[in-house]
N, C-alpha and C positions, 0 to 999 in steps of 0.2 A: 415631581423631579423625573428626569427622562432615564430609562432604564438603558445602560449602554450594552447590556447582554441581549436586548430584545431582538436585535436582527442578526444574531449569530444563527447560523443554520447548519445544514449538513456538511459544510466544509470542515468542521471539526472531525467527523466521521472520516472524511476522504483523507485528511492529513494523517489521522491515526493509522489508517489502512495502508498507507504506503511506508510508514515508519515501523515497519515489522522487524523481527529479530533478523531476517535476511538482510535488510538495508543496513541495520546496525552492524553486522558482520562485515559486509562489503565496505562500508565506510571506515570501519576499524583497520581492515587490511590496507585500504588506500592511504590511510594516515601513516600507518607503520611503515609501508613500503616506499611511499613517495612524499610524505611529509605534506606541505601546504600546496604543492605544485599542481594537484588535479582538482582543487576546490572549483576551478572554472567550470569543470563538467557538470558539478552540481548546480551552478549558476545557470548553464544551458538547460539542464533537466527541469529546473523550477520554471523557465519560460515555456518549455514544451509542455509541461503539465499544466500550467495556467491556461494555455491556449485550448488544449484538448478538453480539460475539465469545464471550462466556461462554455464552450460549444455544446457539450453534453448536458450541463445544467440549464442552458438556455432552451435547448430542445425538450427537455423534461418539463420546464415550467411552462413554455408556450403550449404544447400539446397535452399537458397534464397526464402524460403517459410515461412509462419506462422505456428505455432505450431498445430492449428486445420486442416490446409491443409495438413501437414505432418501426422497426425493422420488418416485422411480420406484415404490418399494413402497407409499407411503401415499397418493399421489394416485389417484383412481379412474380406471380404465382409460376412454379416450375421447379427445375433442377437447382438453378442458381439460389433461390430462396431456401430450398431444403439443404444445400450445401452449407451455406452461410449460418443458418439456425443450428444445424447439426455441429458445425465447427464451434460456434458460441457455446453450445451445451457442452461439448467435449472439453473445450478449454478451460471454461469457468466452473462447470458443476464438478467434473471428475478432477480437473486440475486443482481446484480449492479443498476438495476430499483428501487430494494426495499431499498437498502442502499443510494442511491443518495440524498434522502431528508436529510439524517443524514449528508452527506458531505456538502452540501450547508448550512445546519443549524450550522455546526461547523464554517464555514466562517463567518457566521452572528455573532456568539457569539464573534469572534475575533474583529469584527468591533465595536460591542456594548461595549466591553471593552476599546475601544479607545474613544467613545463618546456617542451619545444617543442611544435610544433602536431601531430606524429606523421603528417604528410600525405606520401605518396610520389606522385610524378609518374611515371605509367607511360604513355608516349605522350602521347595527348590526355586520359588519364584521370587524376583525382585520387583517390587511395584512401588512406583513413585507416586505417593499421595498428594503431592503438589499438584500433579496433572489433573487428579480428581477434583481438588478444590478449585483450580481454574475452570474446569469443565462445568462445574455446578454453579459458578458465578455466571459464566457466560450463558448456560441454560436458562438461568433465573431471569436474566435481563432480556433475553430473546422471547421467552415465553409470555412475559408480561405484555409484549407487542404493543408497546407505546413509544411512538417516535420522539415524544418530548422527553421521556425518561432516558432514552439512549443518547439523545442530544446532550443532556446535562452531565451524564455519566462520562461521555467521550469528551467533553469539555474540560473536566476535571483531570482525565488521563492525559489529555494533550499538555495542559498545564504542568502536570507532574513530569511528563517526559521532558518538556522544554526547560523547566527549572532544573532537572537532574543533569541533563547533559550541557546545559549552559553553565552551571556551577563547575562541572568537571572541566570544561574548556578553560574557565577562567583560573581554575586552580593551577593550571600549567603555565600560566603567564606567557601566552604566545607572543611572538614577535608581529606586532600590527602591521608594519609595512610589508612583511612576507606574506602575511595573511591576505591583505588587500591585493597584492600582485597575484598571488595565486588564484584569487576569486574572479579576475577580470581579464588577466592575460593568458591565452591558451598556450600550453606547453605539452610536448609529446616526448617525456624522456623515454630512454630504452626499456622495452618490455611493458609499457603503459596502456597500449591500445586497448586490450582485452579489459583493463581494469576501467578505463573511460567508458566503454560500452556498458560495462556491468553497473557503474554508478548511474548512468542515464537510464539504463534499463529497470533498475530496481525502484525507480521514481515513476516512471511512466508505465502505469500497470493497467492492463485491459479491464480487469474486473471493476476497478475504480470507476470508470466511465459509465458502466451499467448501474453501479451502486448510486452514484451522484445523480443521475437522471431520475431514478426512482424515488430517492430520498428528497429531492428538491420539491416535488409537488406535494409532499407531505408537510412542508413547512409553509410554502407559498402557493396561493390559488389564483392570483390575479397578475396579468401581464406587466402591470405598473410595478410590481415588485422586482422586476429584473434587475434594475440597479443595485438592490439590496443583495441579490443573489449573486451578482457579479463581484461585489465588494466581499461578500462572504468567502467566494472562491479564491480570490486573489490572496486575501489576508491569510487564509488557512494554509494555502499551498506554500506561499512565501515562508510562513511560520514552520511549516513541516520541513522545508528545504533548509532553513537555517539550523533546525535542530539536527539534521543529518550532517550539516557542515560542522556543527559543534563536535560531533563524535569524530569527524576527520581530524579536527584541530586538537582534541584531547589525545587521540592515537598518535599524533605527529610528535608528541613529547617522547615517544619511545621509537621514533625514526631509526629504522636499521636493525632493531632487535628481533629476536626469534619468536616473538608472540605471534600465534596464529589464529586467535579469536577474541572475542569480546570478554570472555570470562578470564583469559590470560591478561586481558587489558586491565581489568579490574585489580587482580592480584599484583600486577607490576606497578601500577600507579600508587598503590597503597603505601609502600615504603618510602616513595618520593614525596607524596602530597598528603599523607595521612589518611586515616579510616574514611574521612568524608568522601574521597574519591571513590573508594569501593562501595560505599553505600549509595551515592548518586547513580553510579553505573548500574547497580543492581536495581534500584527502583524504576530507573529509565527502561531497563531491558524487561522487567515484569510489566510495566505498562505498555511497552511496544508488544509483547507477546500476547497479553491478554486482550488488548484492542483488536489485533489481527485475528485472533482466535474468534472474535465475535462478528467482525466484518466479513471474513471469508465466507462462513456459512449464510450469512444474511445476504450477500451479493449473489451467491449461487442460487438461493431461494427465489430472489427477485428475478433472475434469469429463466429459471425454470419455469416460474409462474408465467412470465411473458411469452416464451418460446412455445409453450405446450398448452397455454390458456387454461391454466390450473387455478381458477378461483381468482378472488380479490383479496387484498389487505394483509396485514401482518399476522392476523389471528386465524386465517383459513387453514383448513386441515392439511391440504397438499403443501402449502407454504411451510408450516411448521414440520411437516414430515421431512421435507427436503433439508432443512437445516439441522434437524435432530439427527438424521443419518450422518451427515457430514461432522457434527460435533462429536457424536458417540465414537465414529471411527476415528477421529483426531485424538481423542482422549485415549482410546485404546493403544493407538500406535505410540503416543508419548509415554503412557505408563509402563508399557513394557518394552520401551526402547527399540521398536520395530521401525525399519525404514523401507517402504515399499518402492524399491529402486526402479522396476520397470514402470509402475504406474507414474511415478514422478517424471521419468523420461518421456513417456507418452504425453504427459501434461505439459512438458517443456516444448516438445515439438509442436503441440496443438497451439499453445500460446505464442510460439515463434511465428506461426502462420497468421494467427488471429490479429496480432498487433498492428501490423501494416493494413490487414484487410479492414479492421475496424476504423483505423485512422482515415483511411480513403473513404469509406462509407459515411463516417462522420462528417468529413469535409462536403461530400455529395449532399447529405441531408440538411447541412448548415446553409446550403445555397439553394435550397428547394423553396421558392417563393410561395407555392400552394400549401407547404406545410408550416413555414414560419412567417410568411408575409413580409412585412418591413423589418422583421427581426433577423433576416438572413444575413450571411457574412458579408463584410465590406471587403474592398479589393485589397486593403492592408492585411486583413485577417487571413485572406485567402493566400497571399504571398507567404505569410509566416507559416500558414497550415502546411503549404507544399513543401516548405523546408523541413518542417517536422516529419511529414510523411516519408521524406527520403531517409531521415534519422531511424524512422521506425522500421523501414525496410532493412537497414543495416543492422539494428538490434535484433530483429526477427530471424535474419539470416544466421547471425552469430549464434542465437540460441540453438537453432537446428544443427549447424555445424558443430557445436559443442557437444551436444548429445551424441553424435556419431564419432566423436574423437578426432575431428578433422582440424581442430584448432586448439 
């Protein structure tokens, strides 16, 4: 009997990576403030993510190398290569370290929605042991260093997230006509521009491009597997996008309310739709947090490995040291409630610059016949890619301007 899960690959990790606590929060606010009207922005972001992730996966499978390794090999030696590799390291390694506390804190919020606060008082210190629990789980899965184990765990987590948020959306009994209209007809209500940019920006994530290229050659070794890798990418990204849309739909039930975040969403939906809504949101947020808490240090380790030539494989000493440092930092920040504002701002600027740079380089690499041969971009893919490049320039500019308080 044919196993339907046989060709499921790293797409599950990619989908789980972009459905983090930040994405859930942005989608919650979009639903509360604008209802279904901005669902089309998620449709746009799904298309953009499919195109960029497919190119990244194609490069990773055909070359059997990670994206940072390909960059090091393809960029001419000199100041440009040093700048780009330095930018990648700054944005992804330092950036993921800064954001890791938020990933773990998101998982903690999910657990808190299910039960008690998880806070222990040790003298004058307040320590959240849920953060330690999530850190231990993430450490164990990363230390095992087995791609197949990660793939199975993330598949379960993506299913958990999907079921949780889909059930929550169904409980709110949305208007299907309004939902379809919002998903496919662009609309720009007053004050919505920054939210539109945020919805697209929270899905099109630079570190996911590096993660995907590195993981795809763990799953597939032959170019003839490219159609399977492409299907895996398309299905996973669409599923991830639909999960994000379900969060918007669920939050739309409270359109116009004063709720400011996902925990408030859980508390506000419970009186209207019963405890099932709170438990579904709690489980979904926990899954979103713990998966991002694993993929962020994993992606950073792959980037450092490729940019700095630090050994090979998930079990190499330098690879493990990189993710361990990021994970331990994240657990510490989350456990003690610390927010490294200056580091996060630096990471936002670096990622704002990196997103359009990487999108442009990805298009360039995907067109290099000496690298991909007959697997290079078609004219249609190039046309779509250039449009997406323009979008990434807008997103990157917005991120930088936001850090300086100019928008």
